[in-house]
BATOR-436578 format. One record per atom (N, C-alpha, C): y, x, z; atom name; residue number from 1. Coordinates in pm, whole numbers. Layout:
! residues N
ATOM     yy     xx     zz  a   k
ATOM      Y      X      Z CA NUM
...
***
This chain:
! residues 160
ATOM     yy     xx     zz  a   k
ATOM   -640  -2743  14622  N   1
ATOM   -730  -2877  14603 CA   1
ATOM   -789  -2894  14741  C   1
ATOM   -806  -3017  14783  N   2
ATOM   -862  -3061  14906 CA   2
ATOM   -989  -3153  14856  C   2
ATOM  -1106  -3090  14952  N   3
ATOM  -1235  -3165  14929 CA   3
ATOM  -1207  -3303  15018  C   3
ATOM  -1250  -3413  14962  N   4
ATOM  -1260  -3545  15025 CA   4
ATOM  -1386  -3633  14983  C   4
ATOM  -1419  -3698  15084  N   5
ATOM  -1524  -3791  15054 CA   5
ATOM  -1477  -3942  15076  C   5
ATOM  -1531  -4024  14981  N   6
ATOM  -1488  -4167  14960 CA   6
ATOM  -1600  -4249  14984  C   6
ATOM  -1614  -4374  15046  N   7
ATOM  -1696  -4461  15073 CA   7
ATOM  -1686  -4586  14967  C   7
ATOM  -1755  -4626  14885  N   8
ATOM  -1758  -4725  14779 CA   8
ATOM  -1842  -4842  14824  C   8
ATOM  -1799  -4961  14817  N   9
ATOM  -1894  -5085  14828 CA   9
ATOM  -1828  -5203  14765  C   9
ATOM  -1935  -5293  14734  N  10
ATOM  -1910  -5430  14674 CA  10
ATOM  -2012  -5513  14690  C  10
ATOM  -1975  -5645  14701  N  11
ATOM  -2080  -5742  14717 CA  11
ATOM  -2045  -5893  14656  C  11
ATOM  -1935  -5881  14571  N  12
ATOM  -1904  -5988  14493 CA  12
ATOM  -1911  -5965  14350  C  12
ATOM  -1967  -6067  14275  N  13
ATOM  -1961  -6050  14137 CA  13
ATOM  -2061  -5932  14083  C  13
ATOM  -2028  -5867  13982  N  14
ATOM  -2120  -5766  13952 CA  14
ATOM  -2106  -5627  14043  C  14
ATOM  -2166  -5631  14150  N  15
ATOM  -2133  -5532  14263 CA  15
ATOM  -2155  -5406  14208  C  15
ATOM  -2270  -5398  14140  N  16
ATOM  -2305  -5255  14078 CA  16
ATOM  -2204  -5201  13985  C  16
ATOM  -2174  -5305  13898  N  17
ATOM  -2069  -5264  13801 CA  17
ATOM  -1933  -5225  13860  C  17
ATOM  -1897  -5293  13968  N  18
ATOM  -1765  -5256  14047 CA  18
ATOM  -1764  -5120  14081  C  18
ATOM  -1894  -5091  14145  N  19
ATOM  -1897  -4951  14208 CA  19
ATOM  -1890  -4851  14111  C  19
ATOM  -1978  -4872  13998  N  20
ATOM  -1973  -4787  13890 CA  20
ATOM  -1848  -4760  13822  C  20
ATOM  -1768  -4858  13815  N  21
ATOM  -1635  -4857  13740 CA  21
ATOM  -1530  -4793  13850  C  21
ATOM  -1574  -4811  13981  N  22
ATOM  -1478  -4723  14047 CA  22
ATOM  -1491  -4582  14050  C  22
ATOM  -1623  -4532  14018  N  23
ATOM  -1657  -4386  14009 CA  23
ATOM  -1571  -4335  13888  C  23
ATOM  -1556  -4423  13782  N  24
ATOM  -1487  -4389  13660 CA  24
ATOM  -1338  -4390  13706  C  24
ATOM  -1310  -4468  13800  N  25
ATOM  -1139  -4490  13825 CA  25
ATOM  -1124  -4357  13905  C  25
ATOM  -1199  -4323  14009  N  26
ATOM  -1181  -4198  14086 CA  26
ATOM  -1140  -4082  14003  C  26
ATOM  -1240  -4065  13892  N  27
ATOM  -1229  -3958  13803 CA  27
ATOM  -1095  -3957  13716  C  27
ATOM  -1038  -4075  13703  N  28
ATOM   -912  -4067  13652 CA  28
ATOM   -793  -4065  13724  C  28
ATOM   -809  -4054  13852  N  29
ATOM   -691  -4048  13959 CA  29
ATOM   -614  -3879  13911  C  29
ATOM   -467  -3888  13913  N  30
ATOM   -386  -3787  13891 CA  30
ATOM   -447  -3659  13996  C  30
ATOM   -448  -3537  13934  N  31
ATOM   -453  -3426  14026 CA  31
ATOM   -591  -3431  14110  C  31
ATOM   -686  -3518  14046  N  32
ATOM   -814  -3515  14115 CA  32
ATOM   -944  -3503  14022  C  32
ATOM  -1047  -3445  14064  N  33
ATOM  -1168  -3429  14007 CA  33
ATOM  -1290  -3498  14081  C  33
ATOM  -1368  -3588  14005  N  34
ATOM  -1466  -3629  14076 CA  34
ATOM  -1591  -3517  14071  C  34
ATOM  -1631  -3467  14177  N  35
ATOM  -1738  -3355  14198 CA  35
ATOM  -1861  -3416  14175  C  35
ATOM  -1903  -3514  14274  N  36
ATOM  -2016  -3574  14279 CA  36
ATOM  -2022  -3712  14338  C  36
ATOM  -2129  -3778  14303  N  37
ATOM  -2145  -3928  14341 CA  37
ATOM  -2298  -3934  14411  C  37
ATOM  -2310  -4015  14479  N  38
ATOM  -2437  -4053  14557 CA  38
ATOM  -2519  -4154  14470  C  38
ATOM  -2640  -4162  14524  N  39
ATOM  -2705  -4271  14464 CA  39
ATOM  -2645  -4399  14498  C  39
ATOM  -2678  -4517  14455  N  40
ATOM  -2653  -4650  14496 CA  40
ATOM  -2744  -4711  14573  C  40
ATOM  -2696  -4777  14681  N  41
ATOM  -2783  -4839  14792 CA  41
ATOM  -2757  -4979  14792  C  41
ATOM  -2860  -5066  14800  N  42
ATOM  -2848  -5215  14833 CA  42
ATOM  -2856  -5225  14987  C  42
ATOM  -2771  -5260  15054  N  43
ATOM  -2748  -5267  15217 CA  43
ATOM  -2705  -5402  15258  C  43
ATOM  -2766  -5429  15371  N  44
ATOM  -2742  -5562  15430 CA  44
ATOM  -2609  -5581  15479  C  44
ATOM  -2536  -5684  15483  N  45
ATOM  -2395  -5697  15550 CA  45
ATOM  -2398  -5649  15683  C  45
ATOM  -2274  -5608  15708  N  46
ATOM  -2239  -5546  15840 CA  46
ATOM  -2118  -5631  15898  C  46
ATOM  -2111  -5656  16019  N  47
ATOM  -2008  -5729  16084 CA  47
ATOM  -2007  -5884  16056  C  47
ATOM  -1975  -5939  15945  N  48
ATOM  -1993  -6079  15913 CA  48
ATOM  -2143  -6074  15820  C  48
ATOM  -2241  -6167  15881  N  49
ATOM  -2352  -6146  15839 CA  49
ATOM  -2398  -6254  15727  C  49
ATOM  -2307  -6361  15725  N  50
ATOM  -2331  -6469  15636 CA  50
ATOM  -2243  -6433  15499  C  50
ATOM  -2312  -6331  15423  N  51
ATOM  -2247  -6288  15288 CA  51
ATOM  -2366  -6217  15231  C  51
ATOM  -2348  -6203  15075  N  52
ATOM  -2439  -6125  15011 CA  52
ATOM  -2448  -5981  15067  C  52
ATOM  -2571  -5927  15021  N  53
ATOM  -2589  -5765  15026 CA  53
ATOM  -2480  -5697  14951  C  53
ATOM  -2453  -5565  15007  N  54
ATOM  -2362  -5487  14949 CA  54
ATOM  -2437  -5371  14861  C  54
ATOM  -2353  -5332  14759  N  55
ATOM  -2398  -5202  14690 CA  55
ATOM  -2291  -5108  14750  C  55
ATOM  -2345  -4978  14797  N  56
ATOM  -2289  -4889  14875 CA  56
ATOM  -2316  -4744  14808  C  56
ATOM  -2200  -4662  14789  N  57
ATOM  -2216  -4549  14740 CA  57
ATOM  -2129  -4447  14809  C  57
ATOM  -2120  -4327  14787  N  58
ATOM  -2015  -4221  14824 CA  58
ATOM  -1979  -4132  14686  C  58
ATOM  -1853  -4073  14719  N  59
ATOM  -1799  -3985  14612 CA  59
ATOM  -1746  -3858  14674  C  59
ATOM  -1767  -3743  14628  N  60
ATOM  -1709  -3625  14658 CA  60
ATOM  -1599  -3605  14551  C  60
ATOM  -1490  -3589  14597  N  61
ATOM  -1373  -3548  14501 CA  61
ATOM  -1302  -3414  14545  C  61
ATOM  -1216  -3361  14452  N  62
ATOM  -1127  -3237  14494 CA  62
ATOM   -993  -3315  14458  C  62
ATOM   -901  -3303  14527  N  63
ATOM   -776  -3371  14479 CA  63
ATOM   -654  -3273  14550  C  63
ATOM   -546  -3288  14480  N  64
ATOM   -418  -3253  14530 CA  64
ATOM   -340  -3351  14598  C  64
ATOM   -389  -3473  14583  N  65
ATOM   -320  -3577  14663 CA  65
ATOM   -304  -3566  14806  C  65
ATOM   -205  -3588  14891  N  66
ATOM   -204  -3581  15024 CA  66
ATOM   -278  -3726  15065  C  66
ATOM   -339  -3730  15189  N  67
ATOM   -387  -3853  15233 CA  67
ATOM   -330  -3980  15221  C  67
ATOM   -222  -4011  15258  N  68
ATOM   -150  -4147  15215 CA  68
ATOM   -153  -4159  15077  C  68
ATOM   -105  -4086  14984  N  69
ATOM   -102  -4076  14841 CA  69
ATOM   -248  -4127  14776  C  69
ATOM   -351  -4073  14842  N  70
ATOM   -477  -4089  14795 CA  70
ATOM   -524  -4222  14844  C  70
ATOM   -485  -4263  14957  N  71
ATOM   -499  -4415  15010 CA  71
ATOM   -437  -4502  14920  C  71
ATOM   -310  -4481  14872  N  72
ATOM   -254  -4567  14802 CA  72
ATOM   -314  -4591  14656  C  72
ATOM   -358  -4467  14630  N  73
ATOM   -437  -4477  14486 CA  73
ATOM   -582  -4548  14500  C  73
ATOM   -654  -4528  14585  N  74
ATOM   -766  -4611  14638 CA  74
ATOM   -736  -4773  14630  C  74
ATOM   -631  -4820  14721  N  75
ATOM   -590  -4954  14704 CA  75
ATOM   -566  -4999  14576  C  75
ATOM   -492  -4918  14499  N  76
ATOM   -461  -4973  14361 CA  76
ATOM   -576  -4985  14286  C  76
ATOM   -691  -4903  14291  N  77
ATOM   -809  -4927  14224 CA  77
ATOM   -884  -5047  14274  C  77
ATOM   -877  -5087  14400  N  78
ATOM   -925  -5212  14466 CA  78
ATOM   -874  -5337  14395  C  78
ATOM   -738  -5308  14385  N  79
ATOM   -654  -5423  14337 CA  79
ATOM   -695  -5467  14177  C  79
ATOM   -714  -5364  14113  N  80
ATOM   -753  -5355  13986 CA  80
ATOM   -885  -5427  13956  C  80
ATOM   -977  -5409  14037  N  81
ATOM  -1104  -5460  14063 CA  81
ATOM  -1095  -5621  14096  C  81
ATOM   -995  -5666  14161  N  82
ATOM   -994  -5792  14183 CA  82
ATOM   -985  -5813  14349  C  82
ATOM   -974  -5710  14427  N  83
ATOM   -989  -5717  14583 CA  83
ATOM   -845  -5777  14609  C  83
ATOM   -867  -5895  14702  N  84
ATOM   -751  -5957  14774 CA  84
ATOM   -781  -5924  14892  C  84
ATOM   -693  -5834  14977  N  85
ATOM   -678  -5833  15118 CA  85
ATOM   -609  -5939  15186  C  85
ATOM   -691  -6032  15246  N  86
ATOM   -631  -6137  15317 CA  86
ATOM   -648  -6133  15454  C  86
ATOM   -665  -6005  15511  N  87
ATOM   -681  -5983  15662 CA  87
ATOM   -813  -6020  15729  C  87
ATOM   -911  -6061  15627  N  88
ATOM  -1049  -6081  15689 CA  88
ATOM  -1098  -5957  15696  C  88
ATOM  -1168  -5918  15823  N  89
ATOM  -1246  -5766  15837 CA  89
ATOM  -1389  -5806  15803  C  89
ATOM  -1442  -5705  15732  N  90
ATOM  -1595  -5715  15704 CA  90
ATOM  -1631  -5821  15623  C  90
ATOM  -1563  -5887  15548  N  91
ATOM  -1608  -6010  15471 CA  91
ATOM  -1637  -5952  15336  C  91
ATOM  -1690  -6058  15256  N  92
ATOM  -1718  -6017  15106 CA  92
ATOM  -1575  -5954  15032  C  92
ATOM  -1621  -5876  14944  N  93
ATOM  -1528  -5819  14859 CA  93
ATOM  -1563  -5767  14738  C  93
ATOM  -1488  -5776  14618  N  94
ATOM  -1528  -5701  14502 CA  94
ATOM  -1527  -5571  14508  C  94
ATOM  -1448  -5496  14580  N  95
ATOM  -1472  -5358  14589 CA  95
ATOM  -1388  -5303  14716  C  95
ATOM  -1438  -5237  14796  N  96
ATOM  -1360  -5153  14918 CA  96
ATOM  -1409  -4996  14882  C  96
ATOM  -1295  -4946  14909  N  97
ATOM  -1286  -4802  14899 CA  97
ATOM  -1210  -4728  15045  C  97
ATOM  -1289  -4656  15098  N  98
ATOM  -1247  -4581  15218 CA  98
ATOM  -1262  -4432  15202  C  98
ATOM  -1147  -4380  15253  N  99
ATOM  -1136  -4232  15268 CA  99
ATOM  -1238  -4220  15396  C  99
ATOM  -1334  -4125  15376  N 100
ATOM  -1425  -4097  15501 CA 100
ATOM  -1376  -3969  15590  C 100
ATOM  -1342  -3868  15486  N 101
ATOM  -1290  -3731  15542 CA 101
ATOM  -1230  -3645  15431  C 101
ATOM  -1139  -3586  15472  N 102
ATOM  -1067  -3494  15399 CA 102
ATOM  -1044  -3346  15473  C 102
ATOM  -1095  -3248  15404  N 103
ATOM  -1108  -3121  15469 CA 103
ATOM   -961  -3087  15510  C 103
ATOM   -947  -3036  15640  N 104
ATOM   -827  -2981  15699 CA 104
ATOM   -729  -3096  15736  C 104
ATOM   -778  -3201  15741  N 105
ATOM   -691  -3323  15784 CA 105
ATOM   -759  -3387  15897  C 105
ATOM   -683  -3409  16001  N 106
ATOM   -725  -3514  16114 CA 106
ATOM   -586  -3583  16154  C 106
ATOM   -589  -3701  16119  N 107
ATOM   -470  -3789  16150 CA 107
ATOM   -515  -3942  16185  C 107
ATOM   -421  -3997  16266  N 108
ATOM   -425  -4129  16300 CA 108
ATOM   -307  -4194  16314  C 108
ATOM   -258  -4286  16209  N 109
ATOM   -146  -4360  16227 CA 109
ATOM   -160  -4497  16195  C 109
ATOM    -64  -4584  16167  N 110
ATOM   -101  -4721  16153 CA 110
ATOM   -162  -4762  16019  C 110
ATOM   -168  -4648  15944  N 111
ATOM   -241  -4699  15796 CA 111
ATOM   -358  -4610  15787  C 111
ATOM   -390  -4509  15845  N 112
ATOM   -516  -4421  15825 CA 112
ATOM   -531  -4340  15928  C 112
ATOM   -670  -4333  15948  N 113
ATOM   -737  -4241  16059 CA 113
ATOM   -835  -4162  15997  C 113
ATOM   -827  -4025  15998  N 114
ATOM   -914  -3938  15946 CA 114
ATOM   -978  -3833  16047  C 114
ATOM  -1115  -3801  16052  N 115
ATOM  -1213  -3888  15977 CA 115
ATOM  -1204  -4028  16001  C 115
ATOM  -1268  -4101  15902  N 116
ATOM  -1288  -4240  15951 CA 116
ATOM  -1354  -4252  16076  C 116
ATOM  -1303  -4352  16161  N 117
ATOM  -1352  -4359  16319 CA 117
ATOM  -1500  -4424  16330  C 117
ATOM  -1531  -4517  16219  N 118
ATOM  -1659  -4570  16249 CA 118
ATOM  -1773  -4504  16159  C 118
ATOM  -1752  -4395  16106  N 119
ATOM  -1860  -4317  16029 CA 119
ATOM  -2005  -4350  16087  C 119
ATOM  -1993  -4291  16211  N 120
ATOM  -2135  -4252  16302 CA 120
ATOM  -2205  -4382  16322  C 120
ATOM  -2142  -4523  16316  N 121
ATOM  -2207  -4639  16338 CA 121
ATOM  -2265  -4697  16225  C 121
ATOM  -2241  -4652  16107  N 122
ATOM  -2270  -4725  15958 CA 122
ATOM  -2375  -4633  15891  C 122
ATOM  -2483  -4705  15896  N 123
ATOM  -2596  -4636  15812 CA 123
ATOM  -2573  -4654  15649  C 123
ATOM  -2483  -4775  15633  N 124
ATOM  -2442  -4780  15490 CA 124
ATOM  -2355  -4678  15432  C 124
ATOM  -2284  -4632  15525  N 125
ATOM  -2190  -4511  15499 CA 125
ATOM  -2260  -4393  15486  C 125
ATOM  -2330  -4350  15601  N 126
ATOM  -2395  -4223  15611 CA 126
ATOM  -2498  -4189  15522  C 126
ATOM  -2581  -4289  15480  N 127
ATOM  -2696  -4252  15375 CA 127
ATOM  -2646  -4215  15250  C 127
ATOM  -2534  -4270  15177  N 128
ATOM  -2479  -4220  15060 CA 128
ATOM  -2412  -4095  15089  C 128
ATOM  -2351  -4078  15196  N 129
ATOM  -2262  -3941  15231 CA 129
ATOM  -2384  -3830  15238  C 129
ATOM  -2496  -3864  15294  N 130
ATOM  -2603  -3760  15343 CA 130
ATOM  -2647  -3707  15188  C 130
ATOM  -2656  -3813  15100  N 131
ATOM  -2683  -3745  14957 CA 131
ATOM  -2602  -3638  14909  C 131
ATOM  -2475  -3642  14961  N 132
ATOM  -2365  -3543  14903 CA 132
ATOM  -2357  -3427  14997  C 132
ATOM  -2359  -3455  15127  N 133
ATOM  -2297  -3348  15220 CA 133
ATOM  -2388  -3374  15342  C 133
ATOM  -2527  -3344  15347  N 134
ATOM  -2572  -3358  15485 CA 134
ATOM  -2533  -3277  15602  C 134
ATOM  -2489  -3134  15558  N 135
ATOM  -2441  -3053  15653 CA 135
ATOM  -2286  -3065  15690  C 135
ATOM  -2236  -3153  15620  N 136
ATOM  -2082  -3166  15665 CA 136
ATOM  -2063  -3222  15810  C 136
ATOM  -1986  -3125  15879  N 137
ATOM  -1947  -3171  16014 CA 137
ATOM  -1823  -3236  16026  C 137
ATOM  -1832  -3378  16063  N 138
ATOM  -1713  -3461  16088 CA 138
ATOM  -1656  -3446  16232  C 138
ATOM  -1525  -3379  16233  N 139
ATOM  -1486  -3353  16349 CA 139
ATOM  -1474  -3469  16457  C 139
ATOM  -1528  -3452  16556  N 140
ATOM  -1538  -3529  16686 CA 140
ATOM  -1645  -3635  16668  C 140
ATOM  -1729  -3622  16567  N 141
ATOM  -1841  -3695  16543 CA 141
ATOM  -1974  -3660  16530  C 141
ATOM  -1986  -3542  16456  N 142
ATOM  -2120  -3466  16425 CA 142
ATOM  -2153  -3435  16296  C 142
ATOM  -2258  -3379  16285  N 143
ATOM  -2299  -3349  16134 CA 143
ATOM  -2367  -3472  16070  C 143
ATOM  -2336  -3495  15958  N 144
ATOM  -2382  -3604  15882 CA 144
ATOM  -2521  -3618  15890  C 144
ATOM  -2617  -3544  15880  N 145
ATOM  -2746  -3565  15864 CA 145
ATOM  -2796  -3626  16005  C 145
ATOM  -2757  -3556  16085  N 146
ATOM  -2780  -3583  16242 CA 146
ATOM  -2719  -3727  16305  C 146
ATOM  -2601  -3762  16257  N 147
ATOM  -2561  -3890  16257 CA 147
ATOM  -2654  -4006  16188  C 147
ATOM  -2697  -3963  16080  N 148
ATOM  -2779  -4046  16021 CA 148
ATOM  -2908  -4077  16079  C 148
ATOM  -2964  -3967  16115  N 149
ATOM  -3104  -3978  16199 CA 149
ATOM  -3082  -4057  16329  C 149
ATOM  -2968  -4072  16362  N 150
ATOM  -2972  -4160  16513 CA 150
ATOM  -2962  -4299  16474  C 150
ATOM  -2941  -4329  16332  N 151
ATOM  -2948  -4494  16303 CA 151
ATOM  -3067  -4548  16243  C 151
ATOM  -3070  -4665  16259  N 152
ATOM  -3170  -4758  16193 CA 152
ATOM  -3140  -4793  16051  C 152
ATOM  -3206  -4718  15966  N 153
ATOM  -3184  -4732  15825 CA 153
ATOM  -3278  -4845  15754  C 153
ATOM  -3351  -4928  15843  N 154
ATOM  -3447  -5013  15761 CA 154
ATOM  -3337  -5117  15705  C 154
ATOM  -3380  -5161  15595  N 155
ATOM  -3288  -5272  15516 CA 155
ATOM  -3196  -5204  15408  C 155
ATOM  -3185  -5068  15418  N 156
ATOM  -3114  -4987  15298 CA 156
ATOM  -3221  -4954  15201  C 156
ATOM  -3196  -4987  15073  N 157
ATOM  -3292  -4949  14959 CA 157
ATOM  -3207  -4875  14857  C 157
ATOM  -3254  -4781  14821  N 158
ATOM  -3193  -4675  14714 CA 158
ATOM  -3215  -4766  14591  C 158
ATOM  -3106  -4783  14500  N 159
ATOM  -3121  -4852  14362 CA 159
ATOM  -3160  -4744  14265  C 159
ATOM  -3237  -4792  14162  N 160
ATOM  -3284  -4698  14052 CA 160
ATOM  -3163  -4674  13979  C 160
***
């Protein structure tokens, strides 16, 4: 089994419900166990600012799926939640799932880069990831807690 961390986000429709349903969908993936989930956070939009706030979270899974098979499974969960990938980056979405890190894997190809190349810039990713693994060392980027400490986290609100 390989330990992997997944970012979850939504800002359309029942955003909280989409993220909670995605946790359930992750636990149903073949050869995969959902080991932990972060708190939910209400976060301001990033990139395209003219959109609703996001609900963001993170999950730790153990999986036997290789990276590209895991990516395909995450894309299928997004599609089942109504996500339409139209080429717009950082826009509103019913569900967004990203592989942040998979232990033992460092790769970069036309479909996937591991660890995720922009983790260190995104408080909305690091805050929930810090709930799960503050001491996790992301190759080429640093330790999660230290990366989070370097960012402005104002505007991020932990949801009950």
